[in-house]
N, C-alpha and C positions, 0 to 999 in steps of 0.2 A: 470909681464909678459906678453905677446902676443906673435901670432903667428910672423914668418919670414915675413919680408917686404915683400916680393913677396906673400907672397899670404894672407897679410890680408884684404886686399878689397874681395875677393873673400871666406872668409873664413865667413866674417862680411853677405856676403849678403846671404850667403850660411842659416847661423844659421837666420836671421832673416827672410829668407823666410819660413824656416821652422817652426817656431814658429808663424808665421802669418797663417800659413796653418792648422796648428793642434791646433790652440789658444778653435775653440767651440769642437771639437770633442774631446779633449783630456788633457781639460783642459790648461796648462803650460809646458806641457812636449812635445820634439817636435819628428820627425817621426822618429822609429826607424831604426838600419843599416842590412846590410845585413843577420845579424843573429836574429833578431830581438829585438835586446837589442838600450838602451838609457843612457841617465843620467836621475835617479830618485830623491835620494834626498842624504842628508849630517845630520847623526845622533849625536847628540851634548851632552852628559853626563852635569849636568847644576847643579848648586846649589840652584839659585834662579830663578825659569819658568819666571815670571811676572817681575825679568827685563832682560831678555834675549829677552820677547817678546818686550818690548818695545825697546829695540835695533834694533830689526830686523824687527818690525810694523814703529815704528815711524820714527826712523833714516835713514833704507835705504829702507821704500816702501812695504816692504810683509805685505800679506794679509791671514790673518787668515782663516782656511776653514779646512773640515771636512770629513773625510773619513769612516763614521760608528761611533766609539766612536774614531778613533783616530785626531786628532789637527796636522793639516801639515800649514806651513808658505810657502807659493806659490809665486815663484819669475818664472819670462819667462827660463825655461830650468832647473827649482831644486826648491825643497821643502826641507823643513829646519823642522828637528823633534826635538825635547825637551825633554828630561827626567831626572828626580831627580837626584840627586847624592848629597850624602853628602862631596866625597871631590875627585872630581876627579883632576887630575893627567894632567898639561897641557898637551899641546900637542908637545910644544917644544923638541923634543926627541926622539917623534916615526917617524915612517914611512911617516908618513903624518904631513908633518909641518901645513900648512895652504890650504887657499882655496882662490877663488877669483873670481870677479867680475867685468862688465866692465857699465861706466854708463854715462847716453847722455850728462849731461848738471853737469860736474865736479867743475867748482867755484862754485856754486850753492850749489852743495850737501856740498863743503869743510865750505864752509862760517856757512851749517845749522850743519854739527855737532860741528866746536868748537864753535858755539853758545850752544850745548847741552852740551860742557864739555865731550865730546867723545877723549879719548885718541887718540893721533896721531904722527903714529912715519913717520916722511918723508922719502922718497929715494932722489935721484940725481937726478931723473925726477919729475921736479914740475907738472906733469900730473901725477904722482899716492902716493898714499899713503896707510900706512897700518894700518887700524882702533884698536884699541887695545881695543875688547869689555869685557864682564864679562866672569869670569875663565879665564882667562891669555888667551881669542881666539885672533889670530889674522886675519884678513881681508883684502886680498889686494884687493884696489879698485884704477883701472885705466880710466882715460876719455877718448871715446871715441862719438865725436860727431856726426857721421854716425849712428850711433844704432836709428831704429825706435821708441824705448820703451823705458822709465826713467831707466831702469838697467835690465841686462841681470851674467846667469852664464856666468863664464867664466873657469877657470882651477883650479886642484887639484895638488898640488905642495906635490911629495914624495919627501923624502931626503934617496936614495936609493944607497949600497956601492957594488952592479952591476948594472949598468946602462943598458948594453945591454942583463940582463938578465933579469931583470923587463921589459923592451923594448919588448921583444920578449915573452911572455907571456901575458902582455895585447893583443897583436895582435894575437897570435894563442888561446887564451880562450877566447874572448869578439868579436875579429875581427874588433879592433882597426888600424886606418890605421895610419904606422909611420914616421913620419917625426921630423920636426927640429923648433927651435922656438928663436926668439932671448930675452936677456932678457933688457926690457925696462928699469930696472933702472939701468943699468949698463954703464953711458953716458960716463963716465970716462976711462977706463978698456971695450969696449964691449966683450960679451960674446953669446953665442951657447947652448942651451941645446937642448938635444937628448928630444925628446917628441911622445906621440901618440895620434891622436886624435879618440875621440867617440860622434855620435851627442849629441851634447850642451855645450860639455866640452871638454877642452885639459888636457890629463897629464902631466906633465913634471915633467924632470927626470933628476937633476944636481948629479953630483956623490959627492958619500961624502965618508971620510976615512973608518968609521967602521959602524959598522950593529949598525942602531938604533931600539927603541924599539916597541912592535907590539901597535896598536892605541889602540886597549881593554879596557876602563875604564881610559881613558883618555878623555880631552873635546870631539875633533873630536873621538867618538869612534867606528864609521864605514863608509864608501861609502854605498850606496847603487845604483845597476842600475835595471831599468823598464825593462822588455821584455814582449812580446805576448802570447808566452806559454809556462809557466815558467818548468810545467811538462818533456813537450821535452826538451828543454835548460840546465836543471841539468841533465838531460838521456844523452845527449849530453855530458855535461862537463864530467863524471865519464865513457863514456866509452871512453875517452881519458885519464882515470886515475887523474882526478882533483878530489881530495878530499872533500865531501860536508860536512862542520860541524852539520847541523842540516837541516833534509827532508823538503820537502814542507809539510807546514801546509798551513790549512785556519785559517784565523784571525777569530774571533765570531764577528756576529753582523754587520761584512763588504762581499765585494766582494774581498776583498783583500785575496792573497796569497803570501808568504814569504819562503824563503831558505835565507841559509846563509853556507860559506867558508872563510876560509881565504888564501891570496898569500901568496906565499914564505916567503917574507918577513913582514909577519905580520897584511898586512894590512885584519881589518876584515871589509866582506863583506856582504849587504844585497840584494838578488836580489829578487826583487817583479812582482806582475801580478796583476794590476789594481789600481794602487796605487793613478791614479788622481781620486777625487773627481766623483762621475755621475751627 
């Protein structure tokens, strides 16, 4: 999936410009929005950390970096974080079903994945696939030759049963820009999804018939947003009646501060300040 056709070029240029401007100052995270928030990370529960590192670094081109004692796999616009878990449930069936990237040279990437025997689930669109990673992880990848770097973060795909409600919540809580986006995979039966944009990521909200399970404990355990002033941001959420699951704390031996909350549909969310390595 991708932004609507009319906004696609503007969206790509904006993301690319933001990433290029902020590469040195804040590693690979983009400039925050008007509330000081931007896409930060996706945190995975995995059985085999080394297998996941090979998938994300060797096959998708991420870079292993550290923030104090914390390992992160860095991509333009997002970090992937891995945590060892004995038996994580697959993300299918939870409110966050999958997430996705765009790549510059899709034919070359596809050939590399096939040579490495990565599981590939095709769509109707020959320029898009789902990669089937370890721990039943599905990663959507779409080719976009106009991007200036090999790969960028693109979207998080929710499966809500209350589309207007979840869209309104992310707009009000995090300052997301409401919009709609085309389903690029749906060539024979075009569809348009409700969505909302935050810096470096589109939040996609197709209608689902019944409530999905919470993310916590699944392969996609939680998603993370980085903010410029975590204490002030959390105070602002609480003043609007948004409950915080775990208050702001400093991660030992790092400059990282974190807090946790859960959206009304079961998405576990980590808020960070100082996620990018210095």
